[in-house]
N, C-alpha and C positions, 0 to 999 in steps of 0.2 A: 188391813183393808186390801183387797187385791183389784187392781185396776183392769177393766177390760181393753180389749185391742185399741177400740176406738178412743178411749180414754187417755190412754199411753200417746196416742197422737196428739191429742189435745194438750196434754203434759209437755210434750216437746216444743209445741208451738207457744205455750205460756211462758216457757223457759227462755225463749228467745228473747224475752223482756230483760233478762240478765246477761246477754251477751256483752254488752259494753264492759262488763266487769271482768270477763275471762280473757285471759292473755293468750293462751293455747288451747288447742283441740283435745289435750289430754285432760286438763283442768275441766273444761266444758263438759266431758264424759263423767268426769267424777262428780261434777255438780249435779247433772241430771241423775246419776245413779244414787246419790245420797238423798236427794228429794224423793225419788221414787222408793227408797229404801226406808224413809220416814214414815210414807204413808202405807207402805206395806207392813211393816213391821209395828206401827202405831207405837212407836218409841224413839226416844232419843239417846239409847243406849248403842254405844257405836258397834258393838259385837252383833247387835239385833239387826241394825241397820244394814251393815255388811253381808248377813245372811240372807236377804231377800233379793235385791237385783241380781241378774247373772253377771253383769260387771264386775260387782264386788264381790260375789260369793265364788267365781271360778278363779284358777290360777294359783298364785302360791300360798293363798289363805291370809294375806296381811290386810284384807278388806278393812277391817276394823281399824288398824293402825293408820291406813290411807285417810280415813275419816276423821280421827283425832288429829294427824297431821295437818290437814285441811283447816279443821278448825282452829288449830293454833298458828296457822298461816305458814308454817313450815314448808310447804311443797306450791305454794302460790305466789311466789315471789313476782311473778309477771301479771297477776289478777288482783283485783281489790276485792277480794271475798272477806272484807270484816263486816260486822255486823251493822254499822252505820251506813256503808254502800250498799248492802243488801236491802235495807230498810228503806233506802232512796229508790231503788229500782221497785220496790213493792209500792211505793206511794206514788211513783210515775205510772204504773200499770193500773192503780185504782183510779186515777185522775182520768186517764183515757177510758176506763171501763164506764165511769160515771158522767164523762163528756155528755152533754146534750139533755141530760136529766133537766127536769123543770124544778126541781128541789132536791136538795141532799142533807140527809141528816146525819151528823157525825156523832156515833154514841161514843163516849169516853169513858174509859173502865181501868181501875187500878187493881191488880190481883197480886196475889202472893204466888212465888215459887218456893214451895216447902222443902227443905232437906233436914228433916228432924234428925237423921243418924249422920250427918256430915260433920267432921270435924277438922279435916284438912284444907277444904276448898277456899278459896282465896275471898277475903272481904265478906265473910258471911255477917249477916244482920240479924237481930230479932224481928219475927213477922208472926202474925196472929197464927195460931195451931187451927188444924181442920176442926170446925165446930164453933171456933170463936173463944175458946176458954185458954187463956195462957198466950204462951209465945214459943216458937221453935227456931232453929237456925234456916236461914234461907235469903232471898232475894225479892226486891219487889219490882213490877213490870206496870207499866203505862202503855195502854195500847188505844187505838182509835179505829174504829170500823165505819166506813162510809155507806151508807145505804141511799139508794135513790129510790125516788117515788116509783119508779117502773120496776123496782125488785133486783136491780143491779146492786153488787156491792163489792168492796175492795178494802184491803188493809191500809190505810193512811198512816199510820204510826205505829212502832213498837220500840221499848226501849226498856233494857233492863239494867238496874241501878241497885246501889248498896250505899247506905248511910256511913259505913266504916270506911268506904275508899277515899283514897286521899284527895281526889279532885271533886269529891261529892260537895255542892253548895248547899241545897236544900229540896226539900221535896216540892215546895211551891215554885221554885226555879225549874225544875224538870218538868212539870206542869205546864208551865207558861212557856218554855220552849218548844214542848211538843205542840201546844195549841199555835204558836208563832209559825212552825212549821206546816202546819196542815191548813192555817189561814192563807199562808204565801202559795202553797201548791193548789188551793182551791180558788185563787185570786181571779183567774179567768173565767171562773164557773157561770154561766149565763143566768142560771136560777140562784134563788135564796140558800144560804147554807144556815143551818141549825144546829148548835152543839147541845146534846142531850147528856146530862152528867147527874150523877148519883150526890148524894148529901156531903160525901167527904170532899167534893168540890165547891162546898158553900163559902166561899172566899171571894171577896171583891177584887183582889189582885188577879184573881184566876179569870173572873168575868172580865176584866179590863182586857184581858189577852184576845178574849173573844170579840168584844166590841172594838177594838182597834181597826181589825180590816172589814168593819161595818157588817160583822155577822150576827148572828141571833143565838139565844140559849133558852133551854127550858131546864132548871135545876131544882133538884130536890134540896130542901132547906133542912137544917137543924140547929139552927140557933134563931129561936123565936125571940130572943132578947135583943137581936140586931137593931140597930136605930136606923129609920129611914125617914123621909119625908112625907106626910101624909097630906094629900090635896086637901084644902079647905076653900070653899067658895068664900068664906068672909075675907081671908087675908092672903090667901094663895097658897099656903101650905104651913105645917108644923112638924117638929121633929115627934116621932114617936117608935114604939117598938112594933116589930112584925107581928107579935101577939095581940097587940090592940087593932092593928089594921085587920088582923082575920077576923077579930069580933065585927068589923064592920063590912066584911064581904057580904055580897048579894048574890043568893043562888041563882044560877043561870040554866043548869041543865041537871037531869038525872039520867044516869045510865046504868043498864044492866050488863055485868061482867062475870067472869069466873076467876078465881084466885084462891090462894090457900088463907082461910080466916077461921076464927074461932069466935062463933056467935055466942051471944048471951043463952046461958042454959046448957051449953056444950063443954065437955070436957076436955076436947083436943082440937088443936087445929086441923083442918083438912080443907082440900079442894071442894069448892062448892060456889054456886051462883051467889051473888050479892048484888045490892044496889049501892051506887056511889052517887051522893049529892055533890055536884061541882059549883063552887062559888069563887068570886073574884072580886077585888078591888084595885083601882091605881093607886102606886106609889112612886117615889122617886129615890133612887138610888145614889149614894155619892161614893165616888171612886178617884184612885190615881193610877194612870198609866205608869208602869214600872213599880209598881206598889210593891212593899218589902224588899227595897234595894236601898243602897246608901244615897241614891239619886232619885226619889219619885219624882212624877210630874205633877203639873198643876191639879188641884182638886177639880172634878168634873161631876156633872149629874146625869142620870139616865132616867127617863120615864120608863116605868115598867109596870108590871101587873103582878099582884099575889093571886095565886090560884091555891084555894083550899078544897080538898077533898075528905069528905067524911063517909065513912061506910056505914050504912044503915044495919042497926040492930048488933054493932060490934063495939065492944068497950076498947077502945084503941085511940090515940091522940090523931087527929086528922094530918094528911099528908098537906105539907107546906110548899108550893112551887114556885119559883120567881122565873118570868119569862118577859123580855121585851116586846114581844107580840102583843099587840091589841087583844084583850078578852073582854068585850063588852056584850056579846050577846050568845045564844046557846051554842052556834055552830063553831064560834072560837074557843068556848070552853070544852066542847068535846074533841076539839081538835088538839088541844094541850093535853087533855087527860089522855088521849090515844097515844101522843108522841111519849109521854111517859112510862105508858104500859108497853110500847114498842122498845123502848130501852130495856125493858125487864127481859124482853123476847130477845133481842140482841144480844145480851150479856149471856143467854144461853149459849149462843154462838162461841163465846169466847171459853165458857165451860167446855163444850164441845171439842174446841182445839185443844184444852189442856188435858182432857181426858184421853180423847181418842189417839191423839198423837202423841201422848205420852211425856209431856215437854219437862214433868218433874224427875223424870228418870235420868237427866243429864247427870254425867259423871266425868268431869274434868275438873283438875285443880286450879288451873288459872282463869281469872275472872274473864278476860277477853275472849278465850276460848270458848267459855260458857255463854257469853255473849252471841257468840257467832253461831253456836250450834242451835242456841235456841230461836235465832233470827233466821235460821236456815228452816226450824220448824214452822216459822211462820210463813215462809216463802211456802211450804207444804200447805198450810191452811189457806193461803192465798189463793193457790189452785182450787182447792174444794169450793172456796166462795166463787171463783172464777167460773164454776161449771154452772152455777145459774139455776140449779133444779127449782122448779115450782112445783106445787099441789097439783096443777091442771096436769101435769105429765101423767098417764096412766102408768108408768114404771114407777112414779114416785107414790102414787096411791098404793101399789102392791108392795112397795116396800114398806111404807108405814102400817098397812095391816100384818104384815109379818113381823114388824116391831111391837105389836099389841095395841095400835091406835084404833080407837073408836071413832067414827065420823061424827064431829061437831063442826058446825058453820063457824062458831067464834073461839075454836081452838085447833089450829092447825098442828101438825105433827113438827115437832123441833127435829135438829140435827141427830139428836142422841136417840130418839125413834127410829130415824131412819137409817142411822148406823146399826143400830139393833136388828133391823129388817135387812140390811144387806148381808150380816152375819149370818143370819138365818139361812138365807139364800145360798151362802157360801157353802154353810154346813150340810145343806141340801145336796148342792153338787157335789162335795168331798164324799158324802155317803153313798151316792149313786156310783161316784167312781170306784170306791171300795168293793160295791156289790159286783159291778161288772167284772172287776178283776177278779174276785172270787169265783164266779161264774166262768172266767176264762182259764182258771188254773184248774177248777175241780168239776167244770162241767156243769154243776148247778149250785145252788144255794142249799143248805141244810133244810130238809122238807118242812120241819116246823117252823122256821122261820120264813119260808117262801109262803106257807099257808097262811102266817099272819101277815104277811105283806099284801097278799093277794096279787092279781094282774097288775102289770105285765110278768112279774117276777116269778108268781108261782106257775106261768106257763112256760118257763124256760128250764 
């Protein structure tokens, strides 16, 4: 992905957030060149990164080695360019970006960094294979992206970890530490903060980390057998399973949406319009602060709502969502539904970062070096989020068309589509440059090709 001159200026301004970590100008230039190389090369392979920016490609030809040595911390003794420090500055930049937003949604995502053919990389663990069947060597990453209601976004957290490393405590501990760091960073936020989470975060100990700083959550559930308190007018409440509560939920809204589903009578799943019925009922959740530790806090209870989403004419289990936002009317029900759908859309941004920036290409043996280089990949991703492009820009609409997007009011183009459109545009420029060079060398294009292309090429 090639940056235009104006975007290179914005990149230099964005990287100013990382100046406190840089101990000398030489390291500062290396950091900037590495981030630009990651964006340009769309890869975390050191040799590809070094081949792109002039600062690394020129000279003695040891640009790749300079990138590797920086990742290993061998040439940055006066700088703090490790993964933890880089993520700390990313978080500070995101908090500044989101300041003043009336509400912030923090999308929490767990993803795998797969290295199926790696054998010598340090502390490899088993992670889900692509497609979900079986496991392969790799690492796990925990990422949090903040999204303001005005469209601003920023990377609030990133951490790469392995269950086989000596200092690993538990995955629950990693999640709680991440939510604690995000909560502390957003403590001064004027508006409400809501964490949007998938079913892998269906854990009262995780929810406690959100509720501790008085934040909110919307979490997809996977344990319908979970015990909660069901409010009862007669005696105030009684224990019951979430599945029982789902049967008591009252329908509040119906909404038309588009998503991949397989309706009755269809052979396969496809993206198509469908109607969702959204129901809700109040529940009370019991939890402990610092749960799953040797010294959990006292038991507490939280008033919450179970939201049930059933897709019309689809033979699939309903979605179960838990939220502490009141859901007692149509507006509130649609708001929670759209929050969960937004989580799906934002997870596409994580997919974009993973695919377009090639973070599974990383090839370093030391785990801390892997962490640092992947963190630099997220610095690059943070810049792309910082650009803050919207569909209202005519440039974005053109890129979306070039990427194959068909205009639909309820289906804006994702970053994958926009990147595909940008690549098409770059291919066009590259083709035009080659054709002009052919004319410069030979005076004209081959006649048959010129006739095929038509004016202005046939006129030269």
